[in-house]
Structure formats: C-alpha cells, structure tokens
C-alpha positions as a printed NumPy array, in Angstrom:
array([[ 47.496,  27.789,  79.687],
       [ 49.912,  25.97 ,  82.27 ],
       [ 52.558,  27.993,  81.491],
       [ 51.79 ,  31.132,  82.55 ],
       [ 52.761,  32.23 ,  85.699],
       [ 50.211,  32.007,  88.939],
       [ 51.068,  35.639,  90.118],
       [ 48.674,  38.828,  88.687],
       [ 52.158,  40.759,  88.522],
       [ 53.824,  37.429,  86.608],
       [ 50.561,  37.454,  84.307],
       [ 50.333,  41.108,  83.053],
       [ 54.378,  41.373,  82.336],
       [ 54.398,  38.246,  80.223],
       [ 51.305,  39.268,  78.451],
       [ 52.999,  42.81 ,  77.823],
       [ 56.543,  41.208,  77.   ],
       [ 54.645,  39.233,  74.263],
       [ 52.804,  42.283,  72.959],
       [ 56.106,  44.065,  72.699],
       [ 58.118,  41.719,  71.404],
       [ 54.718,  40.585,  68.56 ],
       [ 54.904,  44.443,  68.124],
       [ 58.803,  44.457,  67.366],
       [ 59.065,  41.794,  65.389],
       [ 55.973,  43.096,  62.886],
       [ 58.082,  46.457,  62.664],
       [ 61.05 ,  44.678,  61.403],
       [ 59.148,  42.837,  59.104],
       [ 57.117,  46.072,  57.986],
       [ 60.55 ,  47.641,  57.586],
       [ 62.268,  44.725,  55.544],
       [ 59.242,  44.563,  52.995],
       [ 58.357,  48.665,  52.53 ],
       [ 62.342,  50.195,  53.175],
       [ 64.639,  48.599,  52.475],
       [ 65.113,  47.628,  48.935],
       [ 64.462,  44.296,  47.268],
       [ 67.847,  43.916,  45.49 ],
       [ 71.802,  44.681,  45.356],
       [ 70.992,  46.65 ,  42.175],
       [ 68.395,  48.541,  43.423],
       [ 70.616,  49.342,  46.178],
       [ 73.319,  50.536,  43.484],
       [ 70.986,  52.696,  42.3  ],
       [ 69.751,  54.488,  45.028],
       [ 73.421,  54.743,  46.269],
       [ 74.288,  56.663,  42.825],
       [ 71.242,  58.833,  42.925],
       [ 72.114,  59.806,  46.525],
       [ 75.95 ,  60.509,  45.487],
       [ 74.276,  63.061,  42.869],
       [ 72.558,  64.964,  45.243],
       [ 75.734,  65.046,  47.662],
       [ 78.108,  66.478,  44.966],
       [ 75.043,  68.879,  43.417],
       [ 75.007,  70.531,  47.232],
       [ 78.961,  70.704,  47.609],
       [ 79.419,  72.262,  43.975],
       [ 80.978,  75.957,  44.487],
       [ 82.127,  78.519,  42.092],
       [ 84.533,  80.535,  42.935],
       [ 85.113,  83.939,  41.702],
       [ 88.007,  83.187,  39.183],
       [ 85.645,  80.45 ,  37.482],
       [ 87.12 ,  77.279,  38.845],
       [ 84.686,  74.672,  39.787],
       [ 84.827,  73.01 ,  43.222],
       [ 82.827,  70.223,  45.067],
       [ 83.082,  69.854,  48.402],
       [ 81.495,  66.928,  50.005],
       [ 80.822,  65.635,  53.414],
       [ 83.796,  63.937,  55.165],
       [ 82.659,  60.565,  55.396],
       [ 81.844,  60.607,  51.162],
       [ 85.019,  62.519,  50.599],
       [ 86.631,  59.783,  52.485],
       [ 85.095,  56.884,  50.241],
       [ 86.816,  58.602,  46.815],
       [ 90.116,  58.971,  48.975],
       [ 90.178,  55.623,  50.295],
       [ 88.634,  53.666,  47.187],
       [ 89.781,  55.014,  44.127],
       [ 89.332,  51.488,  42.562],
       [ 85.381,  51.845,  43.284],
       [ 84.29 ,  55.093,  43.192],
       [ 84.693,  58.172,  41.12 ],
       [ 82.303,  61.275,  39.981],
       [ 83.022,  63.687,  37.209],
       [ 81.246,  67.413,  36.808],
       [ 81.391,  67.963,  32.57 ],
       [ 80.203,  71.381,  31.712],
       [ 78.149,  72.64 ,  28.87 ],
       [ 81.42 ,  72.983,  26.393],
       [ 81.747,  69.679,  27.454],
       [ 85.563,  70.129,  29.62 ],
       [ 85.806,  68.494,  33.024],
       [ 85.456,  71.16 ,  35.81 ],
       [ 85.817,  69.017,  38.904],
       [ 86.548,  64.992,  39.539],
       [ 87.553,  62.733,  41.967],
       [ 90.831,  61.523,  43.38 ],
       [ 92.908,  60.196,  40.527],
       [ 92.421,  56.099,  40.086],
       [ 90.994,  52.795,  38.082],
       [ 87.514,  54.061,  38.66 ],
       [ 87.947,  57.478,  37.602],
       [ 89.908,  56.568,  34.463],
       [ 87.168,  54.054,  33.403],
       [ 84.859,  56.818,  33.804],
       [ 86.46 ,  59.094,  31.804],
       [ 87.017,  56.757,  28.747],
       [ 83.253,  55.436,  29.005],
       [ 81.329,  56.734,  26.283],
       [ 78.316,  59.199,  27.693],
       [ 75.712,  56.431,  26.934],
       [ 77.216,  53.931,  28.663],
       [ 76.332,  52.864,  32.114],
       [ 77.618,  49.612,  33.148],
       [ 81.716,  49.002,  32.379],
       [ 84.137,  45.884,  33.299],
       [ 86.843,  47.448,  35.238],
       [ 90.378,  45.178,  35.797],
       [ 91.807,  45.798,  39.262],
       [ 94.914,  43.375,  39.395],
       [ 93.255,  39.305,  39.565],
       [ 89.575,  41.29 ,  40.437],
       [ 87.109,  42.015,  38.264],
       [ 85.249,  44.9  ,  39.234],
       [ 82.041,  46.098,  37.199],
       [ 81.312,  49.677,  37.875],
       [ 77.994,  50.974,  37.27 ],
       [ 77.413,  54.661,  36.302],
       [ 74.264,  57.078,  36.561],
       [ 74.652,  60.441,  34.814],
       [ 72.217,  63.707,  35.544],
       [ 72.227,  67.146,  34.39 ],
       [ 72.042,  69.683,  37.071],
       [ 71.75 ,  73.807,  36.801],
       [ 73.94 ,  75.358,  39.324],
       [ 74.401,  79.521,  39.363],
       [ 72.732,  79.81 ,  35.251],
       [ 75.166,  76.905,  34.262],
       [ 74.38 ,  73.826,  33.404],
       [ 77.064,  70.315,  34.475],
       [ 76.745,  67.539,  33.688],
       [ 77.479,  64.807,  36.736],
       [ 78.619,  61.16 ,  36.505],
       [ 79.266,  58.924,  39.337],
       [ 80.511,  55.698,  39.41 ],
       [ 80.364,  52.646,  41.802],
       [ 81.631,  49.17 ,  41.919],
       [ 79.134,  46.372,  42.968],
       [ 81.298,  45.093,  45.537],
       [ 81.413,  48.581,  47.333],
       [ 77.984,  49.058,  47.784],
       [ 77.596,  45.538,  48.619],
       [ 80.504,  45.786,  51.195],
       [ 78.919,  48.778,  52.847],
       [ 75.55 ,  47.271,  52.866],
       [ 76.386,  44.307,  54.453],
       [ 78.597,  46.289,  57.071],
       [ 75.667,  48.539,  57.609],
       [ 73.482,  46.251,  58.093],
       [ 75.702,  44.345,  60.664],
       [ 75.99 ,  47.262,  62.101],
       [ 72.119,  48.388,  62.179],
       [ 71.753,  44.776,  63.707],
       [ 73.72 ,  45.359,  66.463],
       [ 72.761,  48.458,  67.287],
       [ 69.028,  47.802,  67.181],
       [ 69.313,  44.378,  68.683],
       [ 71.241,  46.023,  71.709],
       [ 68.785,  49.099,  72.042],
       [ 65.885,  46.288,  72.002],
       [ 67.42 ,  44.5  ,  74.624],
       [ 67.808,  47.655,  76.846],
       [ 64.324,  48.826,  75.894],
       [ 62.632,  45.559,  77.103],
       [ 64.868,  45.602,  79.953],
       [ 63.248,  49.14 ,  80.938],
       [ 59.768,  48.55 ,  79.837],
       [ 60.247,  45.033,  82.178],
       [ 61.141,  47.29 ,  85.172],
       [ 58.778,  50.013,  84.842],
       [ 56.178,  47.294,  84.346],
       [ 57.112,  45.21 ,  87.332],
       [ 57.052,  48.389,  89.462],
       [ 54.08 ,  49.986,  88.248],
       [ 51.944,  46.28 ,  88.427],
       [ 53.669,  45.587,  91.969],
       [ 52.509,  49.05 ,  93.158],
       [ 49.125,  48.366,  91.824],
       [ 48.356,  45.038,  93.425],
       [ 49.993,  46.068,  96.609],
       [ 46.182,  46.885,  98.054],
       [ 45.514,  43.444,  96.99 ],
       [ 47.706,  42.239,  99.004],
       [ 46.501,  44.307, 101.974],
       [ 43.013,  43.013, 101.082],
       [ 44.194,  39.539, 101.15 ],
       [ 45.646,  40.232, 104.587],
       [ 42.963,  41.567, 105.85 ],
       [ 40.408,  38.767, 104.657],
       [ 43.265,  36.474, 106.042],
       [ 42.461,  37.454, 109.728],
       [ 38.73 ,  37.493, 109.721],
       [ 37.35 ,  34.85 , 112.139],
       [ 34.1  ,  33.768, 114.254],
       [ 35.555,  36.759, 116.722],
       [ 35.501,  39.616, 114.112],
       [ 32.903,  39.043, 111.472],
       [ 32.532,  42.458, 111.604],
       [ 35.875,  43.239, 109.318],
       [ 35.357,  44.274, 106.25 ],
       [ 37.842,  44.734, 103.028],
       [ 38.242,  48.345, 101.862],
       [ 38.237,  48.885,  97.966],
       [ 39.78 ,  52.244,  98.202],
       [ 42.904,  52.074,  95.62 ],
       [ 41.946,  48.516,  93.741],
       [ 41.464,  48.757,  90.519],
       [ 38.01 ,  48.967,  89.203],
       [ 37.744,  45.462,  88.115],
       [ 38.632,  44.002,  91.282],
       [ 35.781,  45.757,  92.965],
       [ 33.012,  44.065,  92.262],
       [ 34.818,  40.987,  93.982],
       [ 35.169,  42.827,  96.903],
       [ 32.341,  43.835,  97.515],
       [ 30.733,  40.533,  97.172],
       [ 33.066,  39.565,  99.336],
       [ 32.034,  42.251, 101.933],
       [ 28.154,  41.181, 101.264],
       [ 29.16 ,  37.362, 102.097],
       [ 30.839,  38.654, 105.373],
       [ 27.617,  40.405, 105.881],
       [ 25.102,  37.715, 105.906],
       [ 27.67 ,  35.273, 107.626],
       [ 28.015,  37.657, 110.409],
       [ 24.02 ,  37.833, 110.397],
       [ 23.969,  33.997, 110.039],
       [ 26.373,  33.519, 112.867],
       [ 24.023,  35.903, 115.002],
       [ 20.708,  34.496, 114.402],
       [ 22.573,  30.96 , 115.157],
       [ 24.012,  32.655, 118.534],
       [ 20.267,  34.516, 118.855],
       [ 18.739,  30.996, 118.548],
       [ 21.129,  28.934, 120.64 ],
       [ 20.572,  31.411, 123.074],
       [ 16.891,  30.905, 122.8  ],
       [ 16.847,  27.474, 123.041],
       [ 18.848,  27.196, 126.624],
       [ 16.344,  29.984, 127.713],
       [ 13.155,  28.014, 126.274],
       [ 14.749,  24.414, 127.979],
       [ 15.796,  25.966, 131.46 ],
       [ 11.863,  26.076, 132.595],
       [ 10.734,  22.713, 131.831],
       [ 13.932,  21.006, 132.91 ],
       [ 13.456,  23.566, 136.705],
       [  9.72 ,  22.003, 136.767],
       [ 10.968,  18.684, 136.128],
       [ 14.031,  18.696, 138.995],
       [ 11.849,  20.596, 141.334],
       [  8.767,  18.102, 140.805],
       [ 11.602,  15.033, 141.395],
       [ 12.924,  16.847, 144.65 ],
       [  9.983,  17.446, 146.057],
       [  9.134,  15.343, 149.297],
       [ 10.434,  12.744, 147.582],
       [  7.804,  11.762, 145.861],
       [  6.965,  12.906, 142.237],
       [  3.668,  13.23 , 140.712],
       [  3.452,  11.399, 137.588],
       [  0.83 ,  13.138, 135.518],
       [  3.406,  16.424, 135.907],
       [  6.156,  14.444, 134.766],
       [  4.458,  13.377, 131.865],
       [  3.417,  16.718, 130.866],
       [  6.586,  18.589, 131.534],
       [  8.518,  15.28 , 129.287],
       [  5.945,  16.167, 126.815],
       [  6.513,  19.653, 126.776],
       [ 10.47 ,  19.427, 126.711],
       [ 10.14 ,  16.208, 123.563],
       [  7.899,  18.725, 121.757],
       [ 10.22 ,  21.323, 121.715],
       [ 13.313,  19.647, 121.085],
       [ 11.382,  18.438, 117.974],
       [ 10.747,  21.713, 116.674],
       [ 14.291,  22.879, 117.427],
       [ 15.535,  19.891, 115.558],
       [ 12.865,  20.595, 112.952],
       [ 14.012,  24.28 , 112.806],
       [ 17.934,  23.192, 112.311],
       [ 17.441,  20.69 , 109.696],
       [ 14.756,  23.193, 107.42 ],
       [ 17.352,  25.807, 107.793],
       [ 20.005,  23.938, 105.869],
       [ 19.532,  23.884, 101.728],
       [ 21.328,  20.884, 101.759],
       [ 18.781,  18.963, 103.478],
       [ 16.354,  19.428, 100.398],
       [ 15.621,  16.638,  98.087],
       [ 13.449,  18.409,  95.428],
       [ 11.182,  16.615,  92.83 ],
       [  7.904,  17.292,  91.362],
       [  4.96 ,  17.083,  94.328],
       [  1.099,  17.352,  94.46 ],
       [  0.323,  19.882,  96.878],
       [ -3.338,  18.104,  96.96 ],
       [ -1.87 ,  14.716,  98.018],
       [  0.385,  16.582, 100.526],
       [ -2.673,  18.128, 101.873],
       [ -4.64 ,  15.196, 102.221],
       [ -1.726,  13.296, 103.904],
       [ -1.504,  16.039, 106.771],
       [ -5.204,  16.177, 107.106],
       [ -5.18 ,  12.091, 107.633],
       [ -2.198,  12.496, 110.466],
       [ -3.731,  15.363, 112.068],
       [ -7.776,  14.254, 112.165],
       [ -7.297,  12.467, 115.76 ],
       [ -5.621,  15.788, 117.09 ],
       [ -8.951,  17.506, 115.784],
       [-11.437,  14.967, 117.097],
       [ -9.964,  15.234, 120.515],
       [-10.12 ,  19.343, 120.382],
       [-13.393,  19.153, 118.692],
       [-12.417,  20.896, 115.547],
       [-13.389,  19.511, 111.971],
       [-10.569,  19.616, 108.828],
       [-11.963,  20.706, 105.667],
       [-10.383,  20.163, 102.24 ],
       [-11.779,  22.462,  99.293],
       [-10.261,  22.2  ,  96.017],
       [-11.137,  25.176,  93.573],
       [-11.774,  25.546,  90.174],
       [ -8.084,  25.117,  89.028],
       [ -6.006,  22.627,  91.2  ],
       [ -2.659,  22.995,  92.023],
       [ -0.342,  21.473,  89.445],
       [  2.559,  19.641,  90.13 ],
       [  5.255,  21.871,  91.368],
       [  8.892,  21.415,  92.588],
       [  9.157,  20.969,  95.969],
       [ 10.948,  18.543,  99.238],
       [  7.634,  16.387,  99.67 ],
       [  8.556,  15.994, 103.97 ],
       [  9.353,  19.203, 104.318],
       [  6.172,  20.339, 102.43 ],
       [  3.952,  17.94 , 104.646],
       [  5.933,  19.821, 107.772],
       [  5.175,  23.145, 106.407],
       [  1.367,  21.757, 106.169],
       [  1.165,  19.924, 109.106],
       [  2.599,  22.828, 111.135],
       [ -0.011,  25.233, 109.781],
       [ -2.442,  22.807, 110.724],
       [ -1.054,  22.044, 114.348],
       [ -1.648,  26.23 , 114.813],
       [ -5.107,  26.254, 113.543],
       [ -6.518,  23.322, 115.083],
       [ -4.478,  24.973, 118.301],
       [ -6.051,  28.018, 118.127],
       [ -9.736,  27.221, 117.32 ],
       [-12.474,  26.428, 119.291],
       [-14.453,  23.215, 119.467],
       [-17.38 ,  22.766, 116.994],
       [-15.618,  25.281, 114.555],
       [-13.992,  23.934, 110.899],
       [-10.65 ,  24.523, 109.842],
       [-10.641,  24.616, 106.197],
       [ -7.953,  24.029, 103.502],
       [ -8.542,  25.656, 100.22 ],
       [ -6.31 ,  24.439,  97.133],
       [ -5.617,  26.599,  94.338],
       [ -3.535,  26.477,  91.326],
       [ -0.787,  29.345,  92.398],
       [ -0.894,  27.406,  96.264],
       [ -2.633,  27.164,  99.123],
       [ -4.397,  28.004, 102.352],
       [ -5.311,  27.464, 105.77 ],
       [ -8.05 ,  29.321, 107.534],
       [ -9.299,  28.982, 111.491],
       [-12.223,  30.106, 113.348],
       [-10.263,  31.264, 116.218],
       [-10.015,  34.773, 117.64 ],
       [ -7.355,  35.875, 114.911],
       [ -4.688,  37.75 , 115.321],
       [ -4.163,  41.155, 116.927],
       [ -2.699,  43.562, 114.801],
       [ -0.337,  44.388, 116.649],
       [  1.592,  41.35 , 116.652],
       [  1.397,  40.762, 112.776],
       [  5.244,  41.577, 112.683],
       [  6.302,  38.892, 115.299],
       [  4.276,  36.271, 113.629],
       [  7.468,  34.325, 112.044],
       [ 10.342,  35.152, 114.937],
       [ 11.67 ,  32.311, 116.417],
       [  9.958,  31.699, 119.716],
       [  7.509,  34.414, 119.77 ],
       [  4.034,  33.202, 121.335],
       [  0.736,  35.136, 120.981],
       [  0.077,  34.303, 123.945],
       [  3.116,  34.226, 126.538],
       [  0.994,  32.23 , 129.396],
       [  0.519,  29.21 , 126.499],
       [  2.943,  26.189, 128.095],
       [  2.237,  24.059, 124.946],
       [  3.932,  25.38 , 122.475],
       [  7.968,  26.906, 121.516],
       [  6.632,  29.475, 119.208],
       [  8.677,  27.88 , 116.291],
       [  5.815,  26.253, 114.306],
       [  5.652,  29.405, 112.527],
       [  9.618,  29.695, 111.878],
       [ 10.078,  26.459, 110.824],
       [  7.248,  27.56 , 108.129],
       [  8.786,  30.208, 106.831],
       [ 12.539,  28.665, 106.546],
       [ 10.432,  25.815, 104.253],
       [  9.053,  28.338, 102.524],
       [ 12.437,  30.663, 101.383],
       [ 14.496,  27.419, 100.841],
       [ 11.294,  26.523,  97.814],
       [ 11.31 ,  30.258,  96.714],
       [  7.77 ,  30.501,  98.134],
       [  5.718,  33.024,  99.945],
       [  4.205,  32.81 , 103.318],
       [  1.964,  35.58 , 104.459],
       [ -1.312,  36.653, 106.623],
       [ -4.355,  37.394, 104.998],
       [ -4.815,  40.688, 106.612],
       [ -8.623,  40.718, 105.197],
       [-10.711,  42.424, 107.958],
       [-14.125,  40.3  , 106.858],
       [-12.225,  37.374, 107.738],
       [-12.993,  35.649, 111.008],
       [-10.008,  33.814, 112.68 ],
       [ -6.576,  33.739, 110.773],
       [ -6.148,  33.122, 107.378],
       [ -1.788,  31.734, 106.451],
       [ -1.571,  31.656, 102.729],
       [  1.271,  30.102, 100.95 ],
       [  1.892,  30.901,  97.533],
       [  3.884,  28.631,  95.052],
       [  3.387,  30.289,  92.291],
       [  3.665,  33.76 ,  90.785],
       [ -0.324,  35.415,  91.248],
       [ -0.21 ,  35.949,  95.223],
       [ -2.317,  32.468,  95.614],
       [ -5.577,  31.434,  96.104],
       [ -7.965,  33.761,  97.014]])
C-alpha cells in the first residue's frame, strides 16, 4: 500500500493501467492456449490444408480445356523462390498432371512419391529436407481433380518463426502505443474530474473565523465525494453556530458583570466612604455570576467529563445535605421520595450530575415561599424536583433554558445561568430535561429523564 501514489489521479491511473496490462496478458495467454497450434507438425498440417484451399480457389479452365492455377502473389512467390521446399500438383481423373508449381527438387520429389506417401526425405546439397505431403480431391466445373501439396519442415518453421517475431514486434508496438494513448486519455479525464475537488479545497483553505458562513459547492463533483462535502458543510454550520453562541455568551457575560461593577465603583467613590454591607452584597453577586460562568464554560466542553457508573440516589442525598442549611435559612424543607422502582446505576460524571441536582434544588428553594416543601422524586428512569412556588407563566416556557434569562428581571440574586448549566449537563449525558406542564400541580416541576420511558411520574 505504501507504493501507491498519494494523489487520487495517480492512484486511478495506476489502477487503470494495471487492469489494462492484466487484461492484455490474459488475452495473450488465451491466444496461446486456444489459437496458436501447439506443435510444428500441427502448424505444417494447417499450412498444407490452407494451401489446398488456395489452389482450389485459383483453379481455372480456359476454352481450350487447359487447366491453370492463379495464386495470390505472396503464395506464388513462395513456390518461385523456394522450389526445394514447396511444390504442388493438380492431377485430373485420367491420372495426368494438368498443373504444377515451378520445377525444382520439391516438385520432382512430389512427382516421384507414390499416392499413399505423406512424408519423403529430399537431399538438397548438404542439407536433408523432409517434405510432408497432403492430398485432397476437389470438384471443379463438373470435373474431379486431385491436389497434392508438399511443404518442408524447415520452410514452415522458418516462416512461423519470422511471422511470430513480426507479430510480436507489431503487437508490442501496438500495445505500447495503446497504453500511452490510454494513459493520456485517463490523465486528462481524471484531471478534469478532480478539478472541482481542487477548487473545493481552495475554498476550504480560505475558511476562517471571519468567514465561517462560507460553504463548499458540490456541483460537478463525483457522487462519491458529495457526502463528504455535505458533511464538511454541516461541520462548518455547527462551528458557525458555536462561534455565534460564544460571541453572544461573551457579550451577555460582559453586560451582566457591567452593572455590579458600576455599583461597586460608585459605592466606593461616593463621599469617600463605602457601605460595607452593600459592597459585600455586590461582590457576592459578582462571585456568584463568575462562578456560574465558569461552571457553564466547564460543562459545555465534552472532554471535561469522566463517565463511570453512578447512583442518582446517592448524588441526590449529597446535594440535599449540601443545601439543607440554605433551605433552613429560607424556611424551606427538602424531602426525597424513593418510588417503587428506584433508579439503578447509570453512566455519568458524578461531579457534573451533582451540579445538575444542586442547581435544580437551588432554583426550587429560591422560588418557594417559607414553610413550603421542595420534593425530589427518584424513579427508575430519572428524577424530578418539585417546588411550591408561583409556577412559571406559559409565555416563559420557551425561554427557560436560555442563557442569562430570568423570569423576574428585577431579581438581582441570579445570573440566569442555572438552568442553562443543567441543560448542558443533560445534553452531554444524552439525557432529557423538561418542565412538567401539568396544570394540576402547584409550583414548577423539572423532570430529568436518564432512561427511555420519559422520567419519573
């Protein structure tokens, strides 16, 4: 795999060329196995049978009854140039020779051979030549003729070797030219095909914080690449939305901290004397806001979570113990109800789930009048927190989990981040948090579902 080119064009060309070469080799092997004869004797017999056909096609009888044979130039030249290695005879029904090849040792030997002979050695100088003969009876214009053709082994072997070299050379040149042409066509085609990819890459490289709204175009791209481009555009959309949320978060945080800072500065500057109680209240408010901002930033990052099996009931008990003094200061009672099927162990981050329960309880304590009970119900699929306050107006339901939103704008004790933090923790765990909108309940009831059945009843 390491030897493959890194570029898509190179890989496509390499794969295509390998396929063409493999197909060429397979074609040559098939031709060798099924088309080319397997032995010199087979080649010679094929040559003799073909020559009989040529003589039959060229056989003519003139008006005087004379028989003549008109051969193709390349065939006639063989008999003229090689009288020692090639000869033919045409014999009529009366056993008379009516046509033959030019005179030579091969023709003399063919004439001297008995009709039944098929192989005859011929002495030609210092060389011993073996003639192989075929004989066929043909009919022409109502007359029957016997055609006898002789070829030497060395002639057929020499011609086949020469033809083989010629065909090999021509075939090699043809294949090389075909491969070169094919490679050029593939390169131009693939280069044209990947041009939109290069353009998309240039657009992607130009994306930055100032132009997150840029999107890659998928027109003209291969269908296999379109899902990747769409996924990249979706990732850009999420980044743009996250960047926008961060910008809004920073602007809101600056706005929320601006008021207590201004009050703190005015309290210090007025008359040169500061009201210690007011300063402590303002610094406590700022500390709460900064603490919640840090919490929100922490729970918004997935890598800050460490998941392990946890018990919801145990974490609820810890949060209730932690807030019991605050509840006592406001005259509120905290109660925990375990339903028939208490929640089993779930996967979660213990510290984050503690913050989730604590924020819901703090919110319920803050909105419950003295003498009331804040009730936590734990079930098999999650838990709920119920207060006995005035409830939440239906017009405010859509705003509940937005950052820096407060039901009472005059409320100076909160930053409007508690429920936003709860939502981020639930999203990170794959849980669901919602407001129970049942009209038969007093106050507000928030339900956290850790399972699939909608949470506790």
